[in-house]
C-alpha positions as CSV (number, residue, x, y, z in Angstrom):
1,M,28.8,-100.3,-127.5
2,N,29.1,-104.0,-126.9
3,S,31.5,-105.3,-129.6
4,N,29.0,-108.1,-130.4
5,K,26.0,-105.8,-130.6
6,I,25.3,-104.6,-134.1
7,I,21.8,-103.1,-133.8
8,E,20.5,-101.0,-130.9
9,L,17.1,-99.2,-130.6
10,K,16.3,-97.2,-127.4
11,N,12.8,-95.7,-127.0
12,I,12.2,-95.5,-130.7
13,S,8.8,-94.1,-131.7
14,K,7.3,-93.2,-135.1
15,S,4.2,-91.1,-135.7
16,F,2.5,-90.0,-138.9
17,F,0.4,-86.9,-139.1
18,I,-2.7,-87.5,-141.2
19,A,-4.8,-84.6,-142.5
20,S,-8.5,-84.7,-141.3
21,K,-11.4,-83.1,-143.2
22,E,-15.0,-82.5,-142.3
23,P,-17.5,-83.7,-144.9
24,G,-19.2,-81.4,-147.4
25,L,-18.2,-78.2,-149.2
26,N,-17.7,-76.2,-145.9
27,G,-15.4,-79.0,-144.7
28,T,-13.4,-78.8,-148.0
29,L,-13.0,-75.0,-147.7
30,K,-11.9,-75.2,-144.1
31,H,-9.5,-78.0,-145.0
32,F,-8.0,-75.9,-147.8
33,F,-7.3,-72.8,-145.6
34,N,-6.8,-74.3,-142.2
35,R,-5.7,-78.0,-142.3
36,K,-5.9,-80.1,-139.2
37,Y,-3.9,-83.2,-138.6
38,N,-4.4,-86.2,-136.4
39,E,-1.3,-88.0,-135.0
40,K,-1.1,-91.7,-135.6
41,K,1.5,-93.5,-133.6
42,V,2.6,-96.6,-135.4
43,V,5.8,-97.5,-133.4
44,K,5.8,-96.8,-129.6
45,N,8.9,-96.8,-127.4
46,I,10.7,-99.8,-129.0
47,N,13.8,-101.1,-127.2
48,I,15.7,-103.8,-129.1
49,E,19.3,-105.1,-129.1
50,I,20.5,-107.6,-131.8
51,K,23.9,-109.3,-131.9
52,K,26.1,-110.0,-134.9
53,G,25.1,-113.1,-136.8
54,E,21.6,-113.5,-135.3
55,I,18.6,-114.3,-137.5
56,V,15.6,-112.5,-135.9
57,G,11.9,-112.8,-137.0
58,F,9.4,-110.1,-136.5
59,L,5.8,-111.4,-135.9
60,G,2.6,-109.4,-135.9
61,A,-0.6,-108.8,-137.8
62,N,-0.9,-106.5,-140.8
63,G,-0.5,-102.9,-139.6
64,A,1.3,-103.9,-136.4
65,G,4.3,-101.8,-137.3
66,K,6.8,-104.5,-138.5
67,T,7.5,-102.9,-141.9
68,T,7.8,-99.5,-140.4
69,I,10.4,-100.7,-138.0
70,L,12.4,-102.3,-140.8
71,K,12.2,-99.0,-142.7
72,I,13.5,-97.1,-139.7
73,L,16.3,-99.6,-139.3
74,C,17.5,-99.2,-142.9
75,G,17.1,-95.4,-142.9
76,L,14.1,-95.0,-145.2
77,L,12.1,-93.5,-142.3
78,Y,13.2,-91.0,-139.7
79,P,12.1,-91.9,-136.1
80,T,10.0,-89.3,-134.3
81,N,11.8,-90.0,-131.0
82,G,14.6,-92.2,-129.6
83,F,18.1,-93.4,-130.3
84,I,19.1,-95.8,-133.0
85,S,22.5,-97.3,-133.9
86,I,23.1,-99.8,-136.8
87,A,26.8,-101.0,-136.9
88,G,27.7,-97.7,-135.3
89,Y,25.8,-95.5,-137.8
90,R,22.6,-93.5,-137.6
91,P,20.6,-95.0,-140.5
92,Y,18.6,-91.9,-141.3
93,E,21.9,-90.1,-142.2
94,R,22.2,-92.5,-145.1
95,K,26.0,-92.4,-145.2
96,A,27.7,-94.3,-148.0
97,E,29.6,-96.4,-145.4
98,F,26.3,-97.4,-143.8
99,L,24.6,-98.2,-147.1
100,N,27.5,-100.5,-148.0
101,K,26.8,-102.6,-144.8
102,I,23.1,-103.2,-145.4
103,S,20.6,-104.5,-147.9
104,L,16.8,-104.3,-147.9
105,I,14.8,-106.9,-149.8
106,M,11.0,-106.5,-150.1
107,G,8.9,-109.4,-151.5
108,Q,7.8,-108.6,-155.1
109,K,9.4,-105.1,-155.1
110,Q,11.6,-105.3,-158.1
111,Q,15.0,-103.7,-158.7
112,L,16.0,-105.7,-161.8
113,I,15.4,-104.2,-165.2
114,W,12.5,-106.1,-166.9
115,D,13.9,-106.4,-170.4
116,L,17.6,-107.0,-169.5
117,P,19.2,-110.2,-168.2
118,P,19.9,-110.1,-164.5
119,I,23.7,-110.3,-165.2
120,D,23.6,-106.8,-166.6
121,S,21.9,-105.4,-163.4
122,F,24.5,-107.2,-161.3
123,Y,27.4,-105.5,-163.0
124,L,25.5,-102.2,-162.8
125,N,25.0,-102.6,-159.1
126,A,28.6,-103.5,-158.7
127,A,29.7,-100.3,-160.4
128,I,27.4,-98.2,-158.2
129,Y,29.1,-99.7,-155.1
130,G,32.6,-99.2,-156.7
131,I,33.3,-102.9,-157.1
132,E,35.9,-103.9,-159.7
133,K,34.6,-106.0,-162.5
134,S,36.9,-108.9,-161.6
135,E,35.8,-108.9,-158.0
136,A,32.1,-108.6,-159.0
137,K,32.5,-111.7,-161.2
138,K,33.9,-113.6,-158.2
139,R,30.9,-112.5,-156.1
140,I,28.4,-113.4,-158.8
141,N,29.9,-116.8,-159.2
142,F,29.9,-117.4,-155.4
143,L,26.3,-116.3,-154.9
144,S,24.9,-118.0,-158.1
145,E,26.4,-121.3,-156.9
146,M,24.7,-120.9,-153.5
147,L,21.4,-119.9,-155.1
148,E,21.6,-122.6,-157.7
149,I,21.0,-120.2,-160.5
150,N,23.2,-120.0,-163.6
151,K,21.9,-120.0,-167.2
152,E,18.8,-118.0,-166.0
153,L,21.1,-115.0,-165.4
154,Y,21.5,-114.5,-169.1
155,L,17.8,-114.5,-169.9
156,P,15.6,-111.3,-169.9
157,V,14.0,-110.9,-166.4
158,R,10.5,-111.0,-167.9
159,K,11.2,-114.7,-169.0
160,L,12.1,-115.9,-165.5
161,S,9.7,-117.6,-163.1
162,L,8.8,-115.7,-159.9
163,G,11.1,-118.0,-157.9
164,Q,14.0,-117.4,-160.4
165,R,13.4,-113.7,-160.3
166,M,13.5,-113.7,-156.5
167,K,16.9,-115.5,-156.5
168,A,18.2,-112.9,-159.0
169,E,16.8,-110.1,-156.8
170,L,18.7,-111.6,-153.8
171,L,21.9,-111.8,-155.8
172,A,21.6,-108.2,-156.9
173,A,21.0,-107.1,-153.3
174,L,24.0,-109.1,-152.0
175,I,26.6,-108.1,-154.6
176,H,28.2,-105.6,-152.3
177,N,28.6,-108.2,-149.4
178,P,26.3,-106.5,-146.9
179,N,26.6,-107.9,-143.3
180,I,23.0,-106.8,-142.3
181,L,20.0,-108.0,-144.3
182,F,16.5,-106.6,-143.8
183,L,13.9,-108.9,-145.4
184,D,10.3,-107.9,-145.7
185,E,8.1,-110.8,-146.8
186,P,10.9,-112.3,-148.9
187,T,8.9,-115.4,-149.9
188,L,5.7,-113.6,-150.7
189,G,3.9,-115.1,-153.7
190,L,6.5,-117.9,-154.2
191,D,5.5,-121.5,-154.6
192,I,6.3,-124.1,-151.9
193,N,9.5,-125.3,-153.6
194,A,10.8,-121.7,-154.2
195,Q,10.1,-120.8,-150.6
196,A,12.0,-123.8,-149.3
197,N,15.0,-123.0,-151.6
198,L,15.1,-119.4,-150.5
199,R,15.0,-120.5,-146.8
200,K,17.9,-122.9,-147.4
201,F,19.9,-120.2,-149.1
202,L,19.4,-117.6,-146.3
203,Q,20.4,-120.2,-143.7
204,L,23.5,-121.1,-145.7
205,Y,24.4,-117.4,-146.4
206,N,24.1,-116.6,-142.7
207,K,26.4,-119.6,-141.8
208,E,29.0,-118.7,-144.6
209,T,29.2,-115.0,-144.0
210,G,28.1,-114.5,-140.4
211,S,25.6,-111.8,-141.6
212,T,22.8,-110.6,-139.3
213,I,19.3,-111.1,-140.8
214,L,16.0,-109.5,-139.7
215,L,12.9,-110.7,-141.5
216,T,9.1,-110.3,-141.4
217,S,7.0,-113.0,-143.0
218,H,3.4,-114.3,-143.0
219,Y,4.7,-117.7,-144.0
220,M,5.3,-119.3,-140.6
221,K,7.8,-121.8,-142.0
222,D,10.1,-118.9,-142.8
223,I,10.2,-118.0,-139.1
224,T,10.3,-121.6,-137.7
225,Y,13.0,-122.7,-140.2
226,L,15.3,-119.7,-139.8
227,C,14.7,-117.9,-136.5
228,R,15.6,-119.0,-133.0
229,R,14.6,-115.6,-131.7
230,V,11.4,-113.7,-132.5
231,I,10.1,-110.3,-131.7
232,C,6.3,-109.9,-131.5
233,I,4.8,-106.5,-132.4
234,H,1.3,-105.5,-131.6
235,E,0.0,-102.0,-132.4
236,G,3.5,-100.7,-132.5
237,I,4.6,-102.2,-129.1
238,V,7.0,-105.1,-128.5
239,T,4.9,-107.7,-126.7
240,Y,7.5,-110.5,-126.7
241,D,11.2,-110.7,-127.4
242,G,12.9,-114.0,-126.9
243,K,13.3,-117.6,-128.0
244,L,10.8,-119.0,-130.5
245,E,10.6,-122.3,-128.5
246,K,9.7,-120.5,-125.3
247,L,7.0,-118.5,-127.1
248,L,5.4,-121.6,-128.5
249,T,5.4,-123.2,-125.0
250,K,3.7,-120.1,-123.6
251,L,1.1,-120.0,-126.4
252,S,0.3,-123.7,-126.4
253,P,-0.3,-125.1,-122.9
254,R,-2.1,-128.1,-124.4
255,K,-1.2,-131.2,-126.4
256,E,-3.2,-132.9,-129.2
257,L,-4.4,-136.4,-128.5
258,S,-5.4,-138.1,-131.7
259,I,-7.4,-141.3,-131.2
260,I,-8.7,-143.9,-133.7
261,C,-11.4,-146.1,-132.2
262,K,-12.6,-149.5,-133.4
263,S,-16.3,-148.3,-133.3
264,K,-18.2,-145.1,-133.9
265,K,-20.0,-145.8,-130.7
266,D,-16.8,-145.1,-128.8
267,I,-16.3,-141.9,-130.8
268,E,-19.7,-140.7,-129.6
269,S,-18.9,-141.6,-126.1
270,L,-15.6,-139.7,-126.2
271,K,-17.4,-136.6,-127.5
272,N,-19.5,-136.7,-124.4
273,L,-16.6,-136.7,-121.9
274,G,-16.6,-132.9,-121.6
275,L,-13.1,-132.6,-123.2
276,D,-12.1,-130.0,-125.8
277,I,-12.5,-131.4,-129.2
278,K,-10.4,-130.1,-132.1
279,N,-11.7,-132.4,-134.9
280,V,-13.9,-135.5,-135.5
281,E,-13.7,-137.5,-138.7
282,S,-15.2,-141.0,-139.1
283,N,-13.5,-143.2,-136.4
284,E,-10.9,-140.6,-135.5
285,I,-11.2,-137.8,-132.9
286,T,-8.6,-135.2,-131.9
287,L,-8.7,-133.8,-128.3
288,L,-6.9,-130.9,-126.8
289,I,-5.6,-131.8,-123.4
290,K,-3.8,-129.6,-120.8
291,K,-0.2,-130.8,-120.5
292,E,-0.6,-131.4,-116.7
293,D,-3.7,-133.6,-117.4
294,I,-2.4,-135.7,-120.2
295,K,-1.4,-138.8,-118.1
296,K,-4.7,-138.9,-116.2
297,T,-6.8,-138.5,-119.3
298,L,-4.7,-141.1,-121.2
299,K,-5.1,-143.6,-118.4
300,N,-8.9,-143.2,-118.3
301,I,-9.2,-143.5,-122.1
302,L,-7.0,-146.6,-122.3
303,N,-9.0,-148.3,-119.5
304,K,-12.4,-147.6,-121.0
305,Y,-12.0,-147.9,-124.8
306,E,-10.7,-150.3,-127.3
307,L,-8.4,-148.3,-129.7
308,E,-6.8,-149.0,-133.0
309,D,-4.2,-146.2,-132.7
310,L,-3.3,-143.3,-130.5
311,Q,-0.9,-140.3,-130.9
312,I,0.2,-137.5,-128.7
313,S,1.7,-134.4,-130.4
314,E,2.2,-130.6,-130.0
315,P,-0.3,-128.4,-132.0
316,P,1.2,-127.4,-135.4
317,V,3.5,-124.4,-135.1
318,D,1.8,-122.6,-137.9
319,E,-1.5,-122.9,-136.1
320,I,-0.1,-121.6,-132.8
321,I,1.6,-118.5,-134.4
322,G,-1.4,-117.9,-136.6
323,K,-3.5,-117.5,-133.4
324,L,-0.9,-115.0,-132.2
325,L,-1.3,-112.9,-135.3
326,T,-5.0,-112.8,-135.3
327,N,-5.5,-112.5,-131.5
328,N,-2.5,-110.6,-130.4
329,N,-3.3,-109.0,-127.1
């Protein structure tokens, strides 16, 4: 295996077998004595390689297979077919050495004890992983400083805000110094400030420790802030694996041209030019122009209309990726 390659999946598939039943009493009796099952393939021949230290985002609509892939990667699910290696281990074997190398964090899935302060759970986790108390204290101090959480560690978990609880959950999950993090919707339910703080921490943790991070998120800022590489999943199939920047270029062949006119008459005239209109508001209109047509369109507009202001920009990243998640083909 390539010394820089830490995760490898070859032709990984996962199927679930779901019992089917005919309606009515006869259907119930048949189902009781002779059950029939339908196969549902949720992951189909996935091939992925990930290097040490990468931060990779998984994109896809609900039910696309992202969380199933994460669960296969950390050994919670056994693949139906294919080969998988995580840091040289088969995750489904759940060996202690493998579990020491990974951590799975799922948004709003709590491991801390509700009525105890987080600090107690940290030392309990440390003991489970065989970490000496003095070493555990060093790690707690290091992580609490990075997470900017201190006095909150000594309050009962139930008294913490959602953002503070998520920080404490992260600290508990990182106490054993894992070098591979699997994050499933880590900012789910957090307010904007808490989301931003969590993103900054993950970026800093990756830089300081060289850890590999794989995450899924419906908050596009998580992906754009943290990930240079994205993997798009649609109906259990990888439809794109590469640089985020390249994906955005592919998905957005047009630029936004925002124009503020001096008169509403000019706005009405612009609306009748046959161009794609994104938005019209008072004396402002936003047009969507193909990148290759931008110079010609701009020249025509400047020659014909008296403008107060004009701006050319790329469509918002959230909007582009949002379309991918709803129209993934």
